[in-house]
Backbone as CSV, one residue per row, in Angstrom:
resi,resn,N_x,N_y,N_z,CA_x,CA_y,CA_z,C_x,C_y,C_z
1,MET,-17.564,-57.626,23.526,-17.116,-57.367,22.188,-17.477,-58.519,21.259
2,MET,-17.334,-59.735,21.769,-17.656,-60.894,20.953,-19.146,-60.955,20.639
3,GLU,-19.967,-60.506,21.582,-21.406,-60.499,21.353,-21.787,-59.502,20.264
4,LEU,-21.129,-58.356,20.256,-21.420,-57.372,19.208,-20.996,-57.871,17.833
5,ALA,-19.869,-58.563,17.774,-19.416,-59.121,16.500,-20.365,-60.210,16.011
6,THR,-20.852,-61.052,16.916,-21.806,-62.088,16.543,-23.112,-61.479,16.079
7,LEU,-23.561,-60.451,16.779,-24.793,-59.775,16.396,-24.663,-59.110,15.031
8,ALA,-23.567,-58.437,14.793,-23.360,-57.768,13.505,-23.270,-58.772,12.367
9,SER,-22.514,-59.837,12.567,-22.404,-60.831,11.493,-23.727,-61.542,11.262
10,GLY,-24.490,-61.801,12.318,-25.807,-62.422,12.157,-26.765,-61.537,11.391
11,VAL,-26.753,-60.255,11.664,-27.630,-59.318,10.946,-27.228,-59.215,9.477
12,ILE,-25.937,-59.190,9.219,-25.475,-59.101,7.819,-25.856,-60.366,7.051
13,ILE,-25.658,-61.530,7.654,-26.001,-62.774,6.972,-27.508,-62.885,6.783
14,LEU,-28.285,-62.471,7.799,-29.744,-62.496,7.656,-30.197,-61.545,6.566
15,TRP,-29.593,-60.388,6.481,-29.952,-59.424,5.439,-29.625,-59.968,4.049
16,ARG,-28.534,-60.714,3.958,-28.095,-61.241,2.656,-28.917,-62.443,2.208
17,TYR,-29.217,-63.400,3.108,-29.825,-64.659,2.711,-31.308,-64.785,3.034
18,ARG,-31.829,-64.064,3.988,-33.249,-64.049,4.344,-33.819,-65.437,4.668
19,LEU,-33.089,-66.205,5.446,-33.560,-67.511,5.880,-34.030,-67.404,7.332
20,PRO,-35.194,-67.957,7.666,-35.736,-67.788,9.016,-34.859,-68.371,10.122
21,PHE,-34.142,-69.461,9.832,-33.328,-70.082,10.870,-32.159,-69.196,11.289
22,LEU,-31.791,-68.239,10.480,-30.676,-67.350,10.805,-31.036,-66.340,11.894
23,VAL,-32.289,-66.309,12.304,-32.695,-65.428,13.398,-32.237,-66.010,14.742
24,MET,-32.042,-67.331,14.801,-31.672,-67.972,16.058,-30.358,-67.461,16.641
25,PRO,-29.257,-67.360,15.872,-28.034,-66.811,16.488,-28.210,-65.374,16.984
26,ILE,-29.015,-64.597,16.301,-29.275,-63.222,16.730,-30.049,-63.225,18.040
27,ALA,-31.062,-64.092,18.151,-31.862,-64.166,19.373,-31.034,-64.624,20.565
28,VAL,-30.192,-65.620,20.366,-29.349,-66.116,21.459,-28.334,-65.058,21.871
29,THR,-27.786,-64.365,20.900,-26.836,-63.298,21.208,-27.507,-62.183,22.002
30,LEU,-28.711,-61.806,21.617,-29.429,-60.760,22.360,-29.784,-61.217,23.770
31,LEU,-30.082,-62.517,23.948,-30.364,-63.041,25.283,-29.138,-62.908,26.176
32,TYR,-27.985,-63.370,25.687,-26.768,-63.278,26.487,-26.330,-61.830,26.695
33,MET,-26.544,-60.997,25.710,-26.181,-59.593,25.851,-27.052,-58.908,26.910
34,SER,-28.334,-59.251,26.934,-29.203,-58.651,27.941,-28.824,-59.106,29.345
35,MET,-28.419,-60.364,29.487,-27.997,-60.840,30.805,-26.688,-60.195,31.243
36,ASP,-25.794,-59.916,30.297,-24.532,-59.268,30.657,-24.716,-57.788,30.957
37,LEU,-25.660,-57.150,30.315,-25.868,-55.719,30.526,-26.757,-55.398,31.727
38,ALA,-27.505,-56.365,32.241,-28.423,-56.103,33.353,-27.719,-55.558,34.592
39,PRO,-26.659,-56.193,35.105,-25.995,-55.618,36.288,-25.393,-54.243,36.010
40,PHE,-24.916,-54.039,34.789,-24.335,-52.744,34.435,-25.401,-51.645,34.433
41,LEU,-26.573,-51.943,33.871,-27.625,-50.935,33.789,-28.242,-50.629,35.145
42,PHE,-28.409,-51.667,35.987,-29.003,-51.448,37.295,-27.974,-51.032,38.339
43,GLY,-26.694,-51.210,38.031,-25.641,-50.773,38.931,-25.503,-51.605,40.186
44,ASP,-26.052,-52.801,40.187,-25.984,-53.658,41.365,-25.220,-54.929,41.019
45,TYR,-23.929,-54.920,41.282,-23.096,-56.069,40.941,-23.158,-57.162,42.003
46,ASN,-23.679,-56.845,43.189,-23.786,-57.856,44.238,-24.891,-58.855,43.932
47,LEU,-25.944,-58.406,43.280,-27.061,-59.280,42.929,-27.024,-59.649,41.453
48,ALA,-25.851,-59.845,40.926,-25.698,-60.075,39.489,-26.445,-61.324,39.027
49,TRP,-26.333,-62.434,39.759,-27.002,-63.656,39.321,-28.509,-63.546,39.426
50,VAL,-29.002,-62.859,40.435,-30.450,-62.673,40.564,-30.978,-61.824,39.417
51,LEU,-30.258,-60.785,39.058,-30.665,-59.944,37.923,-30.603,-60.720,36.615
52,LYS,-29.563,-61.516,36.432,-29.448,-62.303,35.198,-30.588,-63.306,35.084
53,GLU,-30.967,-63.931,36.190,-32.091,-64.853,36.167,-33.388,-64.119,35.848
54,PHE,-33.578,-62.966,36.449,-34.802,-62.192,36.216,-34.891,-61.720,34.775
55,VAL,-33.805,-61.261,34.212,-33.801,-60.772,32.839,-34.007,-61.922,31.854
56,SER,-33.418,-63.075,32.136,-33.553,-64.192,31.202,-34.969,-64.760,31.184
57,VAL,-35.689,-64.633,32.268,-37.081,-65.097,32.289,-37.928,-64.121,31.533
C-alpha cells in the first residue's frame, strides 16, 4: 500500500513540476514493487529471495 501511495504521489508531482530528478522516486518505487510482486506472480514463496534477486537484476 505504501508503494502505491509513493508511486501515485511521485507521478502527480512529476506531472505538476516536470523536473527530471523527480523520476528517481518513481523508479525506486517500481523496483521495490517489482521485487515484492515477483513471488506473488510466480506463486513460489519458497524461492522468494532468488526471485527477488533475479527480478532486481
